[in-house]
PASEDREN-415842 format. One record per residue: x, y, z of N, C-alpha, C, CB in turn; residue number from 1; residue in one letter. Coordinates in Angstrom, 3 decimals, padded with zeros to 6 digits. Glycine has a CB too. Layout:
BEGIN
<n.u X n.v Y n.w Z ca.u X ca.v Y ca.w Z c.u X c.v Y c.w Z cb.u X cb.v Y cb.w Z i NUM aa a>;
...
END
This chain:
BEGIN
<n.u 032.071 n.v -038.515 n.w -026.440 ca.u 031.440 ca.v -038.923 ca.w -027.633 c.u 030.394 c.v -037.421 c.w -028.422 cb.u 030.414 cb.v -040.403 cb.w -027.082 i 1 aa m>;
<n.u 031.323 n.v -037.281 n.w -029.101 ca.u 030.169 ca.v -036.590 ca.w -030.155 c.u 029.001 c.v -036.833 c.w -030.515 cb.u 030.439 cb.v -036.542 cb.w -031.193 i 2 aa s>;
<n.u 028.381 n.v -035.112 n.w -030.540 ca.u 026.701 ca.v -035.577 ca.w -030.586 c.u 026.667 c.v -034.373 c.w -031.604 cb.u 025.457 cb.v -035.496 cb.w -028.873 i 3 aa t>;
<n.u 025.157 n.v -035.129 n.w -032.907 ca.u 025.160 ca.v -034.041 ca.w -033.740 c.u 024.477 c.v -033.083 c.w -032.975 cb.u 024.580 cb.v -034.272 cb.w -035.062 i 4 aa q>;
<n.u 024.055 n.v -031.648 n.w -034.275 ca.u 023.447 ca.v -030.366 ca.w -034.117 c.u 022.969 c.v -029.823 c.w -035.319 cb.u 024.309 cb.v -029.461 cb.w -033.544 i 5 aa m>;
<n.u 021.314 n.v -029.810 n.w -035.329 ca.u 021.075 ca.v -029.387 ca.w -036.827 c.u 020.957 c.v -028.079 c.w -036.816 cb.u 019.858 cb.v -029.959 cb.w -037.531 i 6 aa i>;
<n.u 021.444 n.v -027.408 n.w -037.698 ca.u 021.136 ca.v -026.101 ca.w -037.846 c.u 020.768 c.v -025.362 c.w -039.158 cb.u 022.095 cb.v -025.555 cb.w -037.368 i 7 aa v>;
<n.u 019.691 n.v -024.691 n.w -039.438 ca.u 018.962 ca.v -024.059 ca.w -039.989 c.u 019.894 c.v -022.490 c.w -040.725 cb.u 017.811 cb.v -023.935 cb.w -038.893 i 8 aa r>;
<n.u 020.421 n.v -022.955 n.w -041.506 ca.u 021.184 ca.v -021.378 ca.w -042.329 c.u 020.594 c.v -021.561 c.w -043.699 cb.u 023.284 cb.v -021.277 cb.w -042.517 i 9 aa i>;
<n.u 021.122 n.v -020.084 n.w -044.313 ca.u 020.486 ca.v -019.778 ca.w -045.902 c.u 021.844 c.v -020.613 c.w -046.679 cb.u 020.303 cb.v -017.606 cb.w -046.452 i 10 aa d>;
<n.u 021.754 n.v -021.718 n.w -047.526 ca.u 022.348 ca.v -022.279 ca.w -048.559 c.u 023.662 c.v -021.579 c.w -048.928 cb.u 021.433 cb.v -022.313 cb.w -049.618 i 11 aa p>;
<n.u 023.438 n.v -020.287 n.w -048.984 ca.u 024.476 ca.v -019.185 ca.w -050.029 c.u 025.934 c.v -019.093 c.w -048.136 cb.u 023.005 cb.v -016.574 cb.w -050.765 i 12 aa g>;
<n.u 025.044 n.v -018.778 n.w -046.827 ca.u 026.055 ca.v -018.589 ca.w -045.886 c.u 026.709 c.v -019.913 c.w -045.595 cb.u 025.518 cb.v -017.954 cb.w -044.658 i 13 aa l>;
<n.u 026.008 n.v -021.243 n.w -045.704 ca.u 026.535 ca.v -022.148 ca.w -046.032 c.u 027.965 c.v -022.597 c.w -046.940 cb.u 025.668 cb.v -022.425 cb.w -046.344 i 14 aa k>;
<n.u 028.121 n.v -022.715 n.w -047.735 ca.u 028.598 ca.v -022.533 ca.w -048.974 c.u 029.957 c.v -021.561 c.w -049.120 cb.u 027.449 cb.v -022.015 cb.w -049.724 i 15 aa d>;
<n.u 029.270 n.v -020.273 n.w -048.361 ca.u 030.826 ca.v -019.671 ca.w -048.430 c.u 031.508 c.v -019.838 c.w -047.042 cb.u 030.861 cb.v -017.952 cb.w -048.829 i 16 aa h>;
<n.u 030.926 n.v -020.310 n.w -045.797 ca.u 031.685 ca.v -020.996 ca.w -044.673 c.u 032.278 c.v -022.079 c.w -045.117 cb.u 030.908 cb.v -021.386 cb.w -043.553 i 17 aa a>;
<n.u 032.013 n.v -022.822 n.w -046.002 ca.u 032.565 ca.v -024.016 ca.w -046.077 c.u 033.922 c.v -023.618 c.w -046.645 cb.u 031.733 cb.v -025.033 cb.w -046.884 i 18 aa g>;
<n.u 033.713 n.v -022.763 n.w -047.737 ca.u 034.881 ca.v -022.402 ca.w -048.548 c.u 036.046 c.v -021.473 c.w -048.063 cb.u 034.373 cb.v -021.818 cb.w -049.657 i 19 aa q>;
<n.u 035.858 n.v -020.981 n.w -046.909 ca.u 036.478 ca.v -020.570 ca.w -046.188 c.u 037.279 c.v -021.012 c.w -045.272 cb.u 035.991 cb.v -020.104 cb.w -045.922 i 20 aa l>;
<n.u 036.115 n.v -022.201 n.w -044.619 ca.u 036.993 ca.v -023.098 ca.w -043.710 c.u 037.952 c.v -023.787 c.w -044.533 cb.u 036.178 cb.v -024.165 cb.w -042.897 i 21 aa a>;
<n.u 037.491 n.v -024.832 n.w -046.073 ca.u 038.644 ca.v -025.342 ca.w -046.706 c.u 040.249 c.v -024.424 c.w -046.999 cb.u 038.006 cb.v -025.732 cb.w -048.003 i 22 aa r>;
<n.u 040.016 n.v -023.356 n.w -047.180 ca.u 041.312 ca.v -022.804 ca.w -047.173 c.u 042.146 c.v -022.267 c.w -046.346 cb.u 041.334 cb.v -022.159 cb.w -047.753 i 23 aa q>;
<n.u 041.347 n.v -022.637 n.w -044.765 ca.u 042.485 ca.v -022.927 ca.w -043.708 c.u 042.408 c.v -024.501 c.w -043.548 cb.u 042.232 cb.v -022.086 cb.w -042.137 i 24 aa e>;
<n.u 041.896 n.v -025.393 n.w -044.147 ca.u 042.279 ca.v -026.631 ca.w -044.235 c.u 041.377 c.v -027.215 c.w -043.390 cb.u 043.625 cb.v -026.876 cb.w -043.960 i 25 aa g>;
<n.u 039.966 n.v -027.245 n.w -043.030 ca.u 039.549 ca.v -027.070 ca.w -042.203 c.u 038.015 c.v -027.414 c.w -043.188 cb.u 040.077 cb.v -025.806 cb.w -041.440 i 26 aa k>;
<n.u 037.368 n.v -028.482 n.w -042.556 ca.u 035.792 ca.v -028.609 ca.w -042.874 c.u 034.817 c.v -027.770 c.w -041.955 cb.u 035.336 cb.v -030.159 cb.w -042.709 i 27 aa n>;
<n.u 033.777 n.v -027.573 n.w -042.386 ca.u 032.815 ca.v -026.751 ca.w -042.075 c.u 032.178 c.v -027.048 c.w -040.270 cb.u 031.694 cb.v -027.020 cb.w -043.347 i 28 aa l>;
<n.u 032.254 n.v -028.529 n.w -040.158 ca.u 032.014 ca.v -028.910 ca.w -038.603 c.u 033.315 c.v -028.522 c.w -038.027 cb.u 031.653 cb.v -030.596 cb.w -038.265 i 29 aa s>;
<n.u 034.349 n.v -028.735 n.w -038.448 ca.u 035.489 ca.v -028.055 ca.w -037.355 c.u 035.442 c.v -026.789 c.w -037.159 cb.u 036.890 cb.v -028.194 cb.w -037.699 i 30 aa e>;
<n.u 035.168 n.v -025.847 n.w -038.302 ca.u 034.827 ca.v -024.049 ca.w -038.119 c.u 034.222 c.v -024.088 c.w -037.246 cb.u 034.040 cb.v -023.115 cb.w -039.130 i 31 aa l>;
<n.u 032.560 n.v -024.723 n.w -037.312 ca.u 031.594 ca.v -024.399 ca.w -036.566 c.u 031.922 c.v -024.287 c.w -035.124 cb.u 030.645 cb.v -025.231 cb.w -036.797 i 32 aa v>;
<n.u 032.482 n.v -026.008 n.w -034.986 ca.u 033.120 ca.v -026.075 ca.w -033.357 c.u 034.023 c.v -025.173 c.w -032.702 cb.u 033.877 cb.v -027.216 cb.w -033.157 i 33 aa r>;
<n.u 035.060 n.v -024.695 n.w -033.493 ca.u 035.721 ca.v -023.610 ca.w -032.863 c.u 035.214 c.v -022.504 c.w -032.760 cb.u 036.710 cb.v -023.365 cb.w -033.308 i 34 aa e>;
<n.u 033.963 n.v -022.107 n.w -033.860 ca.u 033.378 ca.v -021.112 ca.w -033.644 c.u 032.484 c.v -020.906 c.w -031.865 cb.u 032.523 cb.v -021.151 cb.w -034.932 i 35 aa l>;
<n.u 031.855 n.v -022.005 n.w -031.561 ca.u 030.956 ca.v -022.224 ca.w -030.687 c.u 032.168 c.v -022.337 c.w -029.448 cb.u 029.890 cb.v -023.553 cb.w -031.074 i 36 aa l>;
<n.u 033.199 n.v -022.663 n.w -029.553 ca.u 034.292 ca.v -022.854 ca.w -028.120 c.u 034.810 c.v -021.461 c.w -027.968 cb.u 035.812 cb.v -024.052 cb.w -028.334 i 37 aa i>;
<n.u 035.103 n.v -020.737 n.w -028.977 ca.u 035.053 ca.v -019.419 ca.w -028.931 c.u 033.978 c.v -018.080 c.w -028.392 cb.u 035.227 cb.v -019.381 cb.w -029.982 i 38 aa k>;
<n.u 032.920 n.v -018.316 n.w -028.780 ca.u 031.578 ca.v -017.612 ca.w -028.130 c.u 031.503 c.v -018.213 c.w -026.787 cb.u 030.077 cb.v -017.909 cb.w -028.989 i 39 aa y>;
<n.u 031.687 n.v -019.265 n.w -026.270 ca.u 031.595 ca.v -020.018 ca.w -025.105 c.u 032.488 c.v -019.226 c.w -024.049 cb.u 032.061 cb.v -021.537 cb.w -025.364 i 40 aa i>;
<n.u 033.734 n.v -019.774 n.w -024.774 ca.u 034.831 ca.v -018.948 ca.w -023.518 c.u 034.936 c.v -017.174 c.w -023.707 cb.u 036.786 cb.v -019.635 cb.w -023.785 i 41 aa n>;
<n.u 034.609 n.v -016.822 n.w -024.783 ca.u 034.238 ca.v -015.225 ca.w -024.509 c.u 033.329 c.v -014.625 c.w -023.608 cb.u 033.777 cb.v -014.692 cb.w -025.556 i 42 aa e>;
<n.u 032.323 n.v -015.451 n.w -023.735 ca.u 031.112 ca.v -014.888 ca.w -022.811 c.u 030.930 c.v -016.112 c.w -021.114 cb.u 029.307 cb.v -015.005 cb.w -024.126 i 43 aa r>;
<n.u 031.637 n.v -016.757 n.w -021.118 ca.u 031.356 ca.v -017.927 ca.w -019.748 c.u 031.861 c.v -016.797 c.w -018.658 cb.u 032.569 cb.v -019.785 cb.w -019.717 i 44 aa d>;
<n.u 031.424 n.v -016.002 n.w -017.929 ca.u 031.727 ca.v -015.840 ca.w -016.874 c.u 032.065 c.v -016.341 c.w -015.530 cb.u 031.281 cb.v -015.449 cb.w -016.880 i 45 aa m>;
<n.u 032.233 n.v -017.366 n.w -015.587 ca.u 032.443 ca.v -018.659 ca.w -014.435 c.u 034.337 c.v -019.083 c.w -014.451 cb.u 031.241 cb.v -020.437 cb.w -015.145 i 46 aa s>;
<n.u 034.487 n.v -018.586 n.w -015.751 ca.u 035.813 ca.v -019.003 ca.w -015.935 c.u 036.695 c.v -017.679 c.w -015.581 cb.u 036.034 cb.v -019.587 cb.w -017.467 i 47 aa a>;
<n.u 036.098 n.v -016.180 n.w -016.215 ca.u 036.429 ca.v -014.489 ca.w -015.476 c.u 036.801 c.v -014.822 c.w -013.840 cb.u 034.659 cb.v -013.193 cb.w -015.509 i 48 aa h>;
<n.u 035.520 n.v -015.453 n.w -013.367 ca.u 035.229 ca.v -015.219 ca.w -011.811 c.u 035.997 c.v -016.666 c.w -011.430 cb.u 033.283 cb.v -015.066 cb.w -011.273 i 49 aa i>;
<n.u 036.765 n.v -017.366 n.w -011.567 ca.u 037.838 ca.v -018.370 ca.w -010.846 c.u 038.696 c.v -017.867 c.w -011.138 cb.u 038.024 cb.v -019.755 cb.w -011.095 i 50 aa d>;
<n.u 038.881 n.v -017.120 n.w -012.434 ca.u 040.654 ca.v -016.584 ca.w -012.595 c.u 040.532 c.v -014.979 c.w -011.376 cb.u 041.195 cb.v -015.901 cb.w -015.043 i 51 aa d>;
<n.u 039.524 n.v -015.023 n.w -010.814 ca.u 039.701 ca.v -013.238 ca.w -010.442 c.u 039.986 c.v -014.034 c.w -009.089 cb.u 038.068 cb.v -011.716 cb.w -010.585 i 52 aa l>;
<n.u 039.260 n.v -015.174 n.w -008.746 ca.u 039.217 ca.v -015.700 ca.w -007.396 c.u 041.064 c.v -016.279 c.w -006.855 cb.u 037.904 cb.v -017.153 cb.w -007.503 i 53 aa w>;
<n.u 041.502 n.v -016.589 n.w -008.084 ca.u 042.552 ca.v -017.366 ca.w -008.074 c.u 043.937 c.v -016.336 c.w -008.328 cb.u 042.291 cb.v -018.527 cb.w -009.187 i 54 aa d>;
<n.u 043.471 n.v -015.155 n.w -008.486 ca.u 044.693 ca.v -014.109 ca.w -008.460 c.u 044.222 c.v -013.632 c.w -006.998 cb.u 044.758 cb.v -012.725 cb.w -009.862 i 55 aa r>;
<n.u 043.305 n.v -013.575 n.w -006.570 ca.u 043.393 ca.v -012.743 ca.w -005.221 c.u 043.673 c.v -013.666 c.w -004.159 cb.u 042.051 cb.v -011.936 cb.w -004.846 i 56 aa i>;
<n.u 043.138 n.v -015.028 n.w -004.126 ca.u 043.909 ca.v -015.737 ca.w -003.502 c.u 045.456 c.v -015.818 c.w -003.649 cb.u 043.419 cb.v -016.724 cb.w -003.670 i 57 aa g>;
<n.u 045.985 n.v -015.472 n.w -004.660 ca.u 047.458 ca.v -015.541 ca.w -004.685 c.u 047.681 c.v -014.156 c.w -004.070 cb.u 048.178 cb.v -015.797 cb.w -006.229 i 58 aa r>;
<n.u 047.084 n.v -013.208 n.w -004.394 ca.u 047.276 ca.v -011.888 ca.w -003.267 c.u 047.459 c.v -012.179 c.w -001.937 cb.u 046.073 cb.v -010.953 cb.w -003.174 i 59 aa q>;
<n.u 046.074 n.v -012.641 n.w -001.247 ca.u 045.944 ca.v -012.657 ca.w 000.002 c.u 047.350 c.v -013.670 c.w 000.371 cb.u 044.377 cb.v -013.169 cb.w 000.422 i 60 aa l>;
<n.u 047.713 n.v -014.671 n.w 000.004 ca.u 048.672 ca.v -015.620 ca.w 000.373 c.u 050.068 c.v -015.061 c.w 000.307 cb.u 048.546 cb.v -016.797 cb.w -000.466 i 61 aa s>;
<n.u 050.258 n.v -013.619 n.w -000.530 ca.u 051.456 ca.v -012.875 ca.w -000.600 c.u 051.639 c.v -012.217 c.w 000.014 cb.u 051.745 cb.v -012.371 cb.w -001.354 i 62 aa s>;
<n.u 050.484 n.v -011.910 n.w 001.423 ca.u 050.360 ca.v -010.494 ca.w 002.450 c.u 050.089 c.v -009.226 c.w 001.106 cb.u 052.303 cb.v -010.117 cb.w 003.629 i 63 aa q>;
<n.u 049.110 n.v -009.567 n.w 000.365 ca.u 049.447 ca.v -008.280 ca.w -000.500 c.u 048.375 c.v -007.089 c.w -000.271 cb.u 049.445 cb.v -008.688 cb.w -002.154 i 64 aa a>;
<n.u 048.519 n.v -005.871 n.w 000.259 ca.u 047.765 ca.v -004.766 ca.w 000.660 c.u 046.092 c.v -004.561 c.w -000.494 cb.u 049.033 cb.v -003.351 cb.w 000.523 i 65 aa a>;
<n.u 045.487 n.v -004.609 n.w 000.374 ca.u 043.929 ca.v -004.117 ca.w -000.036 c.u 043.969 c.v -003.872 c.w -001.140 cb.u 043.280 cb.v -002.957 cb.w 000.562 i 66 aa l>;
<n.u 044.577 n.v -002.491 n.w -001.616 ca.u 044.586 ca.v -002.054 ca.w -002.620 c.u 045.535 c.v -002.885 c.w -003.929 cb.u 044.897 cb.v -000.808 cb.w -002.238 i 67 aa s>;
<n.u 046.117 n.v -003.682 n.w -003.363 ca.u 046.714 ca.v -004.865 ca.w -004.795 c.u 044.983 c.v -005.684 c.w -005.200 cb.u 048.394 cb.v -006.680 cb.w -003.910 i 68 aa d>;
<n.u 044.672 n.v -005.927 n.w -004.364 ca.u 043.201 ca.v -006.557 ca.w -004.469 c.u 041.941 c.v -006.022 c.w -005.412 cb.u 042.668 cb.v -006.473 cb.w -003.099 i 69 aa i>;
<n.u 042.036 n.v -004.603 n.w -004.994 ca.u 040.962 ca.v -003.942 ca.w -005.924 c.u 041.753 c.v -003.826 c.w -007.493 cb.u 040.468 cb.v -002.218 cb.w -005.226 i 70 aa e>;
<n.u 042.945 n.v -003.465 n.w -007.533 ca.u 043.358 ca.v -003.710 ca.w -008.605 c.u 043.184 c.v -004.281 c.w -009.596 cb.u 043.902 cb.v -003.888 cb.w -008.517 i 71 aa k>;
<n.u 043.212 n.v -005.690 n.w -008.963 ca.u 042.801 ca.v -007.130 ca.w -009.618 c.u 041.345 c.v -007.197 c.w -009.959 cb.u 043.094 cb.v -008.385 cb.w -008.600 i 72 aa a>;
<n.u 040.407 n.v -006.589 n.w -009.173 ca.u 039.076 ca.v -006.871 ca.w -009.478 c.u 038.863 c.v -005.770 c.w -010.123 cb.u 038.134 cb.v -007.164 cb.w -008.413 i 73 aa v>;
<n.u 039.284 n.v -004.215 n.w -010.470 ca.u 039.157 ca.v -004.044 ca.w -011.752 c.u 039.496 c.v -004.010 c.w -012.570 cb.u 038.958 cb.v -003.652 cb.w -012.002 i 74 aa q>;
<n.u 041.000 n.v -004.790 n.w -012.460 ca.u 041.405 ca.v -005.293 ca.w -014.142 c.u 040.912 c.v -006.355 c.w -014.570 cb.u 042.818 cb.v -005.588 cb.w -014.471 i 75 aa d>;
<n.u 039.553 n.v -007.098 n.w -013.477 ca.u 039.178 ca.v -008.028 ca.w -014.844 c.u 038.404 c.v -007.510 c.w -015.231 cb.u 038.761 cb.v -009.368 cb.w -014.879 i 76 aa v>;
<n.u 037.432 n.v -006.513 n.w -014.589 ca.u 036.238 ca.v -005.928 ca.w -014.766 c.u 036.201 c.v -005.130 c.w -016.247 cb.u 036.002 cb.v -005.000 cb.w -013.524 i 77 aa r>;
<n.u 037.554 n.v -004.171 n.w -016.211 ca.u 037.999 ca.v -003.700 ca.w -017.453 c.u 038.254 c.v -004.549 c.w -018.735 cb.u 039.079 cb.v -003.119 cb.w -017.175 i 78 aa e>;
<n.u 038.409 n.v -005.807 n.w -018.474 ca.u 038.807 ca.v -007.060 ca.w -019.413 c.u 037.796 c.v -007.328 c.w -020.221 cb.u 039.136 cb.v -008.368 cb.w -018.709 i 79 aa k>;
<n.u 036.470 n.v -007.385 n.w -019.266 ca.u 035.329 ca.v -007.740 ca.w -019.604 c.u 034.284 c.v -007.221 c.w -019.988 cb.u 035.065 cb.v -008.173 cb.w -019.027 i 80 aa n>;
<n.u 034.706 n.v -006.003 n.w -020.276 ca.u 033.904 ca.v -005.087 ca.w -020.420 c.u 033.683 c.v -004.823 c.w -022.316 cb.u 034.557 cb.v -003.843 cb.w -019.471 i 81 aa i>;
END
């Protein structure tokens, strides 16, 4: 179930964002929801950590060398910088 959130913004910003949303065939609420989801996905470290553990598990189950695991850790760290 959805819930409401009240946000105070400048009227000009709201109008401009609404215009851009309509150009994409969306309403302002859809645009804000998409932006919040993108923000969370980009900053939520738990998803990156879960991905790292999955990759390490796959590497270990295939008897990968320690250097392969270190490479996987380094790749994730570089991706999140």
